[in-house]
C-alpha positions as a Markdown table, in Angstrom:
| # | Residue | x | y | z |
|---|---|---|---|---|
| 1 | Met | 131.7 | 129.0 | 106.7 |
| 2 | Arg | 128.2 | 129.2 | 106.1 |
| 3 | Leu | 127.8 | 126.5 | 103.7 |
| 4 | Ser | 130.2 | 123.8 | 106.0 |
| 5 | Phe | 128.0 | 124.9 | 108.6 |
| 6 | Gly | 124.8 | 124.1 | 106.2 |
| 7 | Leu | 126.0 | 121.2 | 105.5 |
| 8 | Ile | 126.5 | 120.0 | 109.2 |
| 9 | Met | 123.5 | 120.5 | 109.7 |
| 10 | Thr | 121.7 | 118.6 | 106.2 |
| 11 | Val | 123.7 | 115.6 | 107.0 |
| 12 | Gly | 122.9 | 115.8 | 110.6 |
| 13 | Ala | 119.2 | 116.4 | 110.1 |
| 14 | Leu | 119.3 | 113.4 | 107.4 |
| 15 | Leu | 121.2 | 110.8 | 110.4 |
| 16 | Thr | 118.8 | 112.0 | 112.4 |
| 17 | Ala | 115.5 | 110.9 | 110.7 |
| 18 | Ala | 113.5 | 107.8 | 111.9 |
| 19 | Pro | 114.2 | 104.6 | 110.0 |
| 20 | Ser | 111.9 | 103.4 | 107.6 |
| 21 | His | 110.0 | 100.6 | 108.6 |
| 22 | Ala | 109.0 | 97.2 | 106.4 |
| 23 | Gln | 106.3 | 96.3 | 104.5 |
| 24 | Thr | 103.6 | 95.9 | 107.3 |
| 25 | Phe | 101.6 | 93.1 | 105.3 |
| 26 | Asp | 102.3 | 89.4 | 105.0 |
| 27 | Pro | 102.0 | 88.6 | 101.5 |
| 28 | Arg | 101.2 | 85.3 | 102.0 |
| 29 | Tyr | 98.0 | 85.7 | 104.0 |
| 30 | Pro | 94.1 | 87.1 | 103.5 |
| 31 | Ile | 93.7 | 88.3 | 106.6 |
| 32 | Cys | 95.5 | 90.8 | 109.1 |
| 33 | Met | 94.5 | 91.8 | 112.7 |
| 34 | His | 95.4 | 95.2 | 113.5 |
| 35 | Val | 96.2 | 95.9 | 117.6 |
| 36 | Tyr | 95.9 | 99.0 | 119.2 |
| 37 | Ser | 98.2 | 99.6 | 122.2 |
| 38 | Gly | 97.5 | 102.9 | 123.1 |
| 39 | Ala | 99.7 | 105.1 | 125.6 |
| 40 | Asn | 98.8 | 102.1 | 128.3 |
| 41 | Gly | 99.8 | 99.5 | 126.2 |
| 42 | Gly | 103.4 | 101.5 | 124.3 |
| 43 | Gly | 104.7 | 100.0 | 121.4 |
| 44 | Gly | 102.0 | 101.6 | 119.6 |
| 45 | Glu | 99.9 | 99.7 | 116.8 |
| 46 | Trp | 101.0 | 97.0 | 115.1 |
| 47 | Tyr | 99.6 | 94.4 | 112.5 |
| 48 | Asp | 99.9 | 90.8 | 112.7 |
| 49 | Cys | 98.7 | 89.2 | 109.6 |
| 50 | Ser | 98.9 | 85.4 | 110.1 |
| 51 | Phe | 95.6 | 84.5 | 109.8 |
| 52 | Thr | 93.9 | 82.4 | 106.8 |
| 53 | Ser | 90.2 | 83.3 | 107.9 |
| 54 | Leu | 88.5 | 86.2 | 108.9 |
| 55 | Pro | 86.7 | 84.1 | 112.4 |
| 56 | Gln | 90.1 | 83.2 | 113.0 |
| 57 | Cys | 90.9 | 86.6 | 113.2 |
| 58 | Gln | 88.5 | 87.4 | 115.4 |
| 59 | Ala | 88.9 | 84.5 | 117.6 |
| 60 | Thr | 92.0 | 86.0 | 118.2 |
| 61 | Ala | 91.4 | 89.4 | 118.8 |
| 62 | Ser | 88.3 | 88.6 | 121.3 |
| 63 | Gly | 88.7 | 90.4 | 124.2 |
| 64 | Arg | 91.6 | 92.9 | 122.7 |
| 65 | Ser | 91.7 | 95.8 | 121.9 |
| 66 | Ala | 92.2 | 95.0 | 117.8 |
| 67 | Gly | 90.7 | 94.4 | 114.8 |
| 68 | Cys | 90.9 | 92.4 | 112.1 |
| 69 | Asp | 91.0 | 93.5 | 107.8 |
| 70 | Leu | 91.8 | 92.2 | 104.8 |
| 71 | Asn | 95.3 | 91.9 | 103.3 |
| 72 | Pro | 95.4 | 94.5 | 100.8 |
| 73 | Tyr | 98.2 | 93.1 | 99.4 |
| 74 | Tyr | 97.2 | 89.9 | 99.4 |
| 75 | Ala | 97.4 | 88.2 | 96.1 |
| 76 | Thr | 93.6 | 87.9 | 95.2 |
| 77 | Asn | 92.6 | 91.7 | 96.5 |
| 78 | Met | 95.4 | 93.1 | 94.2 |
| 79 | Pro | 92.8 | 94.6 | 91.3 |
| 80 | Gln | 93.3 | 92.5 | 88.0 |
| 81 | Pro | 95.1 | 94.2 | 85.1 |
| 82 | Arg | 92.7 | 96.0 | 82.3 |
| 83 | Pro | 93.0 | 93.2 | 79.7 |
| 84 | Arg | 94.7 | 94.9 | 76.1 |
| 85 | His | 92.7 | 94.4 | 73.0 |
| 86 | Arg | 95.0 | 94.2 | 69.9 |
| 87 | Arg | 94.1 | 96.0 | 66.7 |
| 88 | Gly | 93.4 | 93.6 | 63.5 |
| 89 | Gly | 95.8 | 94.3 | 60.9 |
């Protein structure tokens, strides 16, 4: 009886867990606008990664509770792989 109760509780906890979100950052654009919608704005925070330049993002964020950042998943922001040196032989 205890085993079935524990199993039911475990399955119930797994099914009620919050769903995972897809990747927030679009890797095709270098700039993201982080929009802060507090308790009065509802919906929480979100990112809009559709900007090609920082001034473009800042113009859109002007007058809003938002800020602009570099997209950490944009290809040029990724660290370059370390070169591998071969030993001659």
